[in-house]
N, C-alpha and C positions, 0 to 999 in steps of 0.2 A: 297457338304457337306450335311451330314445326316440331318433327323428330328432333332435329339438331338442337334447338332451343329446350327441349324436355331433357336430354341427355346431357347438355350443359347445367342446366339448374340441379339435377341430379349428381352432377360430378363435385359442383359448388358444396351441395348438401352433405355429400359425403366426407368431404373435406374436412368440413367445420364438425362435423361428428367424431372424425379421427382426432383430429387435434385436442378436441376436449376430453377425449379417452387418452391422450398422450401418446398416441400412435403417431410418430412424425413420421416413419416411412409411408404409411398410408395415406396420409396428409400430402405429402410429396407426390405421390402417385396419382392423386385424385384432381389436384392443382394442375399438375402437367397434363392431364387428360384435359380439364376445361380450357388451359392454355392453347392446346392444340384445335379445341372445337371451336373458339372464337380468341385468337391472340390480341385482339384490339379492344379488351376489356381489362380493367385493373385489377379486379378482385382475383383471378388465378396468380398474378404475380405478387401480391401481398400475400397470399395463403404460402409462396413458398418462399419469399423471404422470412417468415415469422419461423420457418423450420430449418434453416439453412445455416452455415457457417456465415461469420462477420462478413467476409468479402464479397461469398454470393448473395448474403442479403442485400448488400450495396447496390449489386448489379441489376437484382431484381425489382429494386426500389425504382433503379433509374429510368429501368422500363416501363414500370407504373406512370411516373412522374413525365415520361415522354408522350403515353396515350391520355394523361389527364394532367396537365400542370399546375393546376388549382386544386388539386385532390388534397383537401386537409388529412386524411388517413395516410398517403403515401408520404407526406412531409413530416407527420409524426413518427411514422415507421422508420424513415431516413435519420431521425434525431436518434432513434433507440439503436438502429444498424450503426451508426458512426459511433456512438458510446462503447458498444460492444467491441468494435475495432479498435477504439484506442487501449481498452481494458486487457485486449488480448497480448500475453508477452512476446516481444521480438526475438527472433531467433540471434543467439551469440555467434560471431563470426569465429570459424576453426582455423585454430593456428596450422599454417601450411609448412612441410617441413621440406627444404630444397633437398635432392635426391645427391648424394654423394657420387664423385666421379668414380669411375671405376679403377683409373690410376692410381688414386690416392687411397684405395683400398689394398692394392698390390696383386690384384687379380691375373691369372695367366692370360695371354692373350694369343691369338694363331702362331705369332713368332716365338714366343716361349713366355718366359716369366717377366712381367713389367716389373722393373725398378721403381722401389717407393720414391716417392718425390722429396727431395731434401726442404725440411720443414723451415719456416721463417723463423728467426729467433735470433737471440746474441751469440756470442762464439762459444764454442766448446770449451776453451781454456777458460774462459771468464767463469762458466759454470763450475768448473774443477777447482778454481779459486775460492769461489764462493762456498762450494761444499767444505774445502779444508778449514776455511774459516770457521764456518759454523760448528764443526768437528771439534776445533781448539775450544771455542766458547763453550760448547755442552760439557767438554772434559772439565774445564774450570769451574763449571758450577759444580761438579761433582768432585774435584779436589780443592779443597781450599788453598792449598800452598801454590798449586800451580796458577790458581786465581789470582792469589796475590802477586805472584812473580808476574806474570801478565797484566796486571792492574798497572805496577810499579815500573815495570822496565819496558813494556810494551807499548801500554795506552796513554801512560803519563810522562813521556821523555823530559819535558819541560819542567814539570815538578820535581824530577829526580835531581836536574842541576841546579835548580833554585836550593832545593835541601842540602846538596853537598857544599856549595858556597858558604850557607848559614853556618854549616858545621866547620869549614875552615876560618870563616870570620868569629865563630864563638871560641875557637882552640887558641886566639891571638888576643881576645878581649877577656879581662877578668869578669867574671860574672858575680854578681850581687846576690847574696842569701835574703830572702824576703823572709820578713818575719810575721809569723803565723798571726791573722788575728781572730779574736773571740766574735763570733755570730751568736748574738742573742734567739733563744728559741722563742717563738711566738707564744704569747699566754693564750691557753684555749680559752673559748669564749663559751659561756653556757647559752644554747640556744632555745629560747622558751618554747614549751609545747603547745600547739594551738589549744584553745578552749573551745570544746565543743559546744555548737549552739544549736539551738532547737529548731527543728525542721517542720514549718508549720504543716498540718494536715490539710489538703484541698478540700475544700466546701463543696460539696455534690450541688450542681448547677442544674435547673431545671431544662430539659430539650427543648425548643421551641416545636411548635407544630408546624409542619409545612403548611405555606399558605396557597391558595387556588392561583395566586398570580405568575405566569410562567414566566421566568428571567432565564436568558440564555446561560450557559457556563461555558467555561474553557474546555472540558472534557466532551469530546466529541461520540457521537452515538455508534455504539460498536458496530464494526463493519459484519454484514452477513453475505452468506451465500447468495450470488446472482441468481433470481427466479427467472423462471421463462414468462416473457412480456406476451399480453394476449394481442389476439391478431387485431390491428386497427379495424374499426367499425365493427358490425355485428347487428344482428337482428334482435328485437324482444329482449332487450338487455335492459335492467333496471338494479336499485340498489336498495337495500333493506338496511335499516338501522335499529337493533335492538338495544335500547337505552337500561334496561333492567340486566340484560348478561354483557353489556359493553362489547357488543359485537356488530360487525358490518358482513353482510352478505352479497355477494355478486351473484344475480340470476340472470340465466339466459332462458326466457319464457319461465317454465316451472322448475327448471333444474336449477340447482344452486352449483356454480362454477369453482369457486372460490369463498373463503370466510377469512375475517382478520379480527384479531383483537385491537380495542379502540378505547380512547379516552374523551369522555364528552364533556358537558358542562356540569358544573357544581349545582348545589340548591342553590347558591347565592347567583349564579349567571347559569340558569337552566338552558339546555338546548331545545329549541322550539321543536314542536310534534307536528305530524302532518304530512301531507304529500306534496311536493317541490319538485322543480326542475333545475338541472344545473344551465344557469345563464350566462355563465363565462368561465374560463380555463386560463390559467397563467403557470408558465414553468417556475416562477420565481414571483413573490409579489412580499413588500413590505406591509405589516401589519402592525396596527398601535391601538392603544386604548388608555382607560385610565391606569396608570401606573406600569405601562409596560409598554415596548418598543421592540419588535422582533423581524429585523429586516432578512430579506431573502429566504422566504419561508417557501421551502420546494412543493411541487406540484399540487397548487392551489385550484379549486373547484369552487365557486360559489354557488350557492343554489336559492338563498333567500337573504336579501338584505346583505349585512355583513358577516352571515354565517355560512361557513364552508366546510369542505373537505380537505385536509392539508397534512402533507408531512411533518415531522417534529422532530427538533433537534436538540430540544432543551430539557427533555426529560424522557426516561424511558419506563415509567410507571403505569404503562398500558394495561386495561383492565379495570383502572380506578377513574373515576370524574376528576378532571383535572384542568379544564380548559375554562374560557370564558363564554362558550355555547358552540364553539366550532367541534368538530369530530377530528382528533388528533390519530394519525396513524405512524407507524415508523416509516421511516424514509423508503426503503424497500419496497412496503407493502403500498404506501401511497403513491408510489410509481406504479406499480400494476394496476389500481384502480383508475390512476389517471389515463393510462392508455387503454382500460377497458371501458372508460364512460366517454359520451360525447356532450358537446352543448344541447341541451334538452333531454337528458336521460332523466330518468323519474327516481328521485330519493323520497324513499318511504321512512318516516320517523316515527316509531312509537315506544311506549313503555314494555 
């Protein structure tokens, strides 16, 4: 190993340690140093993508894919970066205000004061007539007598003429006096008061015990804050599941880098114990068994036969055995574990 290779390995190790300590500035520094020492390997670009903004992450991952087009880590990282990019709020366009011309403001020019331009609109006389009419109408609203005069002689001339003609005809024609008729008053009816009825007291019902069979519900899993996903790949990674505590621990060597609350199998459908290895990974997988069918289960990783680690959208009761043998996590937690582990990662399950 040359001096340059030794410095490259040290820079990559420091970048990994800084990342797990949460120091993104140091991670970026050591990753850039490694990229300067050897820009033709993908690992420095993957580290920089893990601690950069969504746009920069996409560019770094494109660089990694150009070096190794078949890199599974770079492809998974690109999926994560694009998702972050889509979740990023889009900037709202700002309203532009066009400047007003100085001539319209009547500002002084070099030759003197500029005349204000004549505004476009109806003739001034028309506005005067409209204002006079509005004043008359408002006065009519205050004075009932004036309002009656306007309503009678100004607003309804045709009705006045008709009324005058009726008066002239009435003066020449004898009128008949109508005999008043007796209008019988309706006899009041007695409205019966409603008879009160007995309200039956509800009989208490037994609360059913929840079953172990998971069924999807219409209520979505509550959204949680997006957490920083692990860098694709990594050395000496393995997963430990403690059935007694209902906990999953993500290890890198002998150091725990993250831990999550889980739901494992019930006594009727227990989770297997022992050491296994992840043999296949799916972003989404359909699951079915006796009495249930679950479509599009996210972040699924099978480690033994039909037993897997996956996200869960049909319950939020983590910490309690709920499954048919699989290891249930919340969707954000399962996403983190999905990108932490690879095909071949050890899964150790014990009581």
